[in-house]
C-alpha positions in Angstrom: -9.5 -19.6 -34.5 -6.5 -21.6 -35.7 -5.2 -17.9 -37.6 -6.1 -16.3 -34.1 -4.1 -18.8 -32.0 -1.0 -18.1 -34.3 -1.0 -14.6 -34.3 -1.6 -14.2 -30.5 1.9 -16.8 -30.2 3.0 -14.4 -32.7 2.0 -11.2 -30.7 3.2 -13.1 -27.5 6.6 -13.6 -28.7 6.9 -9.9 -29.8 5.7 -7.9 -26.5 7.5 -10.4 -24.7 11.0 -9.6 -26.6 10.0 -5.8 -26.6 9.6 -6.3 -22.8 12.7 -7.8 -22.2 15.0 -5.6 -24.1 13.2 -2.7 -22.6 13.4 -4.4 -19.1 17.7 -4.6 -20.1 17.5 -0.7 -21.2 16.3 0.3 -17.7 18.5 -1.7 -15.9 21.6 -0.3 -17.9 20.5 3.3 -17.1 19.2 3.2 -13.4 21.8 0.7 -12.4 22.4 -1.8 -9.8 19.6 -2.1 -6.6 20.9 -0.5 -3.7 22.8 -3.3 -1.6 20.6 -4.7 1.6 22.7 -2.8 4.1 22.3 0.6 2.2 19.2 2.7 3.8 20.5 6.4 3.2 17.5 8.7 1.4 19.2 10.5 -1.3 17.7 13.7 -3.2 16.6 12.2 -7.0 18.8 13.9 -9.8 15.6 14.7 -11.4 12.9 17.2 -10.3 9.5 15.9 -10.0 7.8 19.0 -11.2 9.1 21.8 -13.1 7.5 25.5 -14.0 7.4 29.2 -12.8 7.1 30.5 -9.3 4.7 33.6 -9.1 3.8 35.9 -6.7 1.7 39.0 -8.5 4.0 40.2 -11.2 7.4 38.4 -9.7 8.2 35.1 -11.1 10.9 32.7 -12.0 11.9 29.3 -12.8 11.6 26.6 -10.0 11.8 22.7 -10.0 10.3 20.0 -7.5 12.2 17.4 -5.7 11.0 14.8 -3.6 12.1 15.8 0.1 11.6 12.1 0.9 13.2 9.0 -0.4 12.1 5.3 -0.5 14.5 4.3 -3.0 16.5 2.4 -0.4 13.1 0.3 0.9 13.6 -3.0 0.2 11.3 -4.4 -2.7 11.0 -7.9 -3.9 10.5 -9.0 -7.8 8.2 -11.6 -8.8 10.2 -14.7 -10.2 9.6 -18.4 -11.9 10.2 -20.4 -9.1 11.5 -23.3 -12.2 13.5 -20.7 -13.7 14.4 -17.7 -11.5 13.4 -15.5 -14.3 11.7 -12.2 -13.5 7.9 -12.2 -14.6 7.2 -9.2 -17.2 3.7 -7.9 -17.0 2.6 -7.8 -20.3 -1.1 -5.7 -21.0 -3.8 -8.4 -22.5 -7.1 -8.3 -24.0 -9.2 -11.2 -23.0 -10.4 -11.4 -26.6 -7.3 -11.1 -28.6 -4.4 -11.4 -26.6 -1.3 -9.2 -25.5 -1.2 -5.8 -26.9 1.1 -3.0 -27.3 1.3 -0.5 -24.2 1.9 2.1 -26.5 -1.2 1.6 -28.4 -3.3 1.8 -25.3 -6.0 4.5 -24.5 -7.5 5.7 -21.4 -11.3 5.2 -20.5 -13.5 6.1 -17.8 -16.3 3.4 -17.0 -19.8 4.8 -16.7 -21.2 1.9 -16.2 -20.5 -1.5 -16.2 -18.4 -2.2 -19.2 -19.1 1.0 -20.7 -16.5 3.8 -21.0 -16.2 7.2 -22.4 -12.8 7.3 -24.1 -10.5 9.9 -24.3 -7.4 10.7 -26.2 -4.1 12.4 -25.6 -5.0 15.3 -27.8 -8.6 15.8 -25.6 -6.5 15.5 -22.5 -4.0 18.3 -23.6 -6.7 20.7 -24.2 -8.0 20.7 -20.3 -4.6 21.2 -18.8 -5.2 24.1 -16.5 -2.6 27.0 -15.9 -1.2 25.4 -13.0 0.2 22.9 -14.9 3.0 25.1 -16.2 3.2 27.8 -13.0 2.7 27.8 -9.2 0.8 31.4 -8.7 0.7 32.3 -4.8 -3.0 33.0 -3.9 -3.1 33.2 -0.3 -0.9 33.8 2.6 -2.6 31.7 6.1 -1.3 31.0 9.7 0.1 27.4 9.7 -2.1 26.8 12.8 -5.4 27.1 10.7 -4.3 24.0 8.4 -5.5 20.8 10.0 -2.9 18.2 10.1 -5.3 15.8 8.6 -4.8 17.9 5.0 -0.7 18.0 5.1 0.7 15.4 2.1 3.4 14.9 0.8 6.8 17.3 0.9 8.7 18.5 -1.7 12.0 20.7 -1.4 11.7 23.8 -4.2 14.8 25.2 -5.7 15.1 27.8 -8.9 15.8 25.7 -11.8 18.1 28.3 -13.3 21.2 30.3 -11.9 19.5 33.2 -13.3 16.4 33.1 -11.2 18.1 32.7 -7.8 17.7 36.3 -7.5 14.0 36.0 -7.9 13.8 33.6 -6.0 15.4 34.6 -3.1 13.3 37.8 -3.2 10.1 35.4 -2.7 12.0 33.5 0.1 12.9 36.2 1.9 9.6 38.1 1.5 7.9 34.5 2.9 10.1 34.6 6.0 9.6 37.8 6.6 5.9 37.7 7.1 6.1 34.2 8.7 3.0 32.7 7.2 2.2 29.8 4.9 1.4 30.5 1.1 -0.7 28.5 -0.9 -1.0 28.4 -4.2 -2.1 25.3 -6.9 -0.1 23.1 -8.8 -0.9 20.0 -11.1 0.9 17.0 -10.6 0.4 13.0 -11.7 -2.7 14.5 -13.9 -4.0 16.1 -10.5 -4.7 19.6 -9.6 -3.4 20.1 -5.7 -3.2 22.8 -3.2 0.3 23.3 -2.0 1.4 25.3 0.6 5.0 26.7 0.6 7.1 27.9 3.3 10.9 28.7 3.8 13.4 26.3 4.7 17.0 27.3 4.7 18.1 28.5 1.7 15.3 27.0 -0.1 11.3 26.6 0.0 9.5 23.1 1.6 6.6 22.6 -0.7 3.4 20.8 0.9 0.9 19.3 -1.2 -2.6 19.5 0.4 -5.5 17.4 0.5 -8.6 18.9 -1.0 -11.9 18.9 1.1 -13.4 16.3 -0.8 -10.4 13.9 -0.1 -10.8 14.4 3.8 -13.3 12.1 5.8 -14.5 14.0 8.5 -13.5 13.0 12.1 -17.1 12.8 13.6 -18.1 10.4 11.0 -15.2 8.0 11.9 -15.5 8.2 15.6 -19.2 8.6 15.9 -20.0 4.9 16.9 -17.2 5.3 20.3 -19.2 5.2 23.3 -19.6 8.5 25.2 -18.2 7.1 28.3 -16.5 9.1 31.1 -13.1 8.0 32.1 -11.9 7.0 35.6 -10.1 10.1 37.3 -7.6 7.7 39.0 -6.6 6.1 36.0 -6.4 9.5 34.0 -4.1 10.7 36.1 -1.8 7.1 36.2 -1.7 7.5 32.3 -0.6 11.2 33.1 1.9 10.2 35.1 3.3 7.6 32.5 3.6 10.1 30.0 5.5 12.2 32.0 7.9 9.3 32.4 8.4 9.2 28.3 8.4 12.7 27.7 11.2 13.8 25.5 12.7 15.9 22.3 11.7 14.7 18.9 14.7 12.8 17.9 13.7 10.6 14.5 17.3 8.9 14.1 16.5 7.3 17.1 13.4 5.9 15.3 13.8 3.0 12.8 11.7 0.9 10.8 12.8 -2.3 12.8 11.0 -5.0 10.5 13.1 -3.5 7.6 16.0 -3.9 9.4 15.3 -7.5 10.3 14.2 -8.1 6.2 17.7 -6.6 5.8 19.4 -9.1 8.0 17.3 -11.9 6.8 18.4 -11.0 3.0 22.5 -10.7 4.2 22.1 -14.2 5.7 20.4 -16.0 3.1 22.9 -14.3 0.7 25.6 -15.9 2.6 24.1 -19.5 3.0 23.2 -19.6 6.6 20.2 -22.2 7.4 17.5 -19.8 8.8 15.5 -20.9 12.1 11.8 -20.0 12.5 11.6 -17.6 15.3 8.8 -18.3 17.9 5.4 -16.6 18.0 5.5 -13.7 20.3 3.2 -14.5 23.1 0.2 -12.0 23.6 -0.4 -10.8 26.8 -4.5 -10.2 27.1 -5.0 -7.6 30.1 -8.1 -7.8 31.5 -7.7 -5.3 34.6 -6.9 -1.7 33.3 -6.1 -0.6 36.6 -3.3 -3.1 37.5 -2.1 -2.9 33.9 -1.5 1.0 34.5 0.1 0.6 37.9 2.0 -1.8 36.3 3.2 0.3 33.5 4.0 2.9 35.8 6.3 0.8 37.9 8.3 0.0 35.1 9.5 3.2 34.3 10.1 5.8 31.1 11.7 2.7 29.0 13.6 3.8 25.8 12.6 7.6 26.1 14.0 8.1 29.5 17.6 8.9 28.8 16.3 11.5 26.5 13.9 13.0 28.7 17.3 13.4 31.0 19.3 14.7 27.9 16.5 17.4 27.8 16.8 18.7 31.5 19.9 18.6 32.0 
C-alpha cells in the first residue's frame, strides 16, 4: 500500500509537471486572450476540415472554415482561491491514481462498467470515403429542408491556387441551378449531411442534422390542450405584430448579458467597488385581454424606427 501511494505521488508530480509545461507551451502559441472589450468575430487561421469537393468526375481540393466565431466570448477559468493558480484537470484512475492522457484508450459501455475497447487502428479501419471528400449526391429546393435540420454554417474555399478554376465551375453551376447541393462529410468523428449553396465568391456549407437527431414536433407539442383562441385577442395581437414589424438587422441585436459581463470585468479591473443590483420585479399579468390592450397602446418599441426606415 505504501509503495502504491509513493508511486501515485510520483506520477502526480510527473503528470502535473507535464500539464503545466503543456499549458505554458499552448499559451505561447495561442497568445493572450482577447481583452474584455473585444467582441469582433474573426475567421480561424486553420481550416476545420480539408479534402476534395466532387461533382461527378470534377473535383478540387477545398477547406471548411467556421462561419461563426465564439473566440470573443467571455470564458472563465477555475482558480485556487488560496494561490490564484489555474486548476489543471488531470485524468485519474479511481484505483491507481493519475494516468498519462496519451495512454488512454476509447471504450464503449455496453452495460454498467463493461466496455468494448477500440484501438486507434481499429477506428481507422472504419473510415469512410467522406472522411477525405464531399461528393455531391443530390440537388433539392431550399424550401424542402425543414429548419429543424439546419445545424452549423461553414465557409468553403479552394484549398490550393490551382483549384480555383474547378471550384469556380462547381460554384457557378450551383448558382445557375438555384438549388441546394447535398453531400456527406465526416467531421469530429461523425458523418454529417452537408448542404452547399453559393455565397459571394465561395460556397456556404451547412451541416444538417440526421433524422434520428430531431425530435418530432408532435412529440413535443402533443400535450398542449386543443383550445380555440379568442378572435378579438388574436386581432389585437396581430396589430401589435404590425407595429413591431421591420427588416432583419442583426447588428441591432447584441448579447446584453455578455455586454454587462464585460462592463463588470472592466470595472473590477479598475478596482471599482461593485454594488449588487436590485432584483427585477416580475409583473404577473392575470387579465390577458388587458395586457394585450396595454401592449397595443405602448406602440412598436425598439422595432418602430426600423419599420419607418423600411417604408420611407
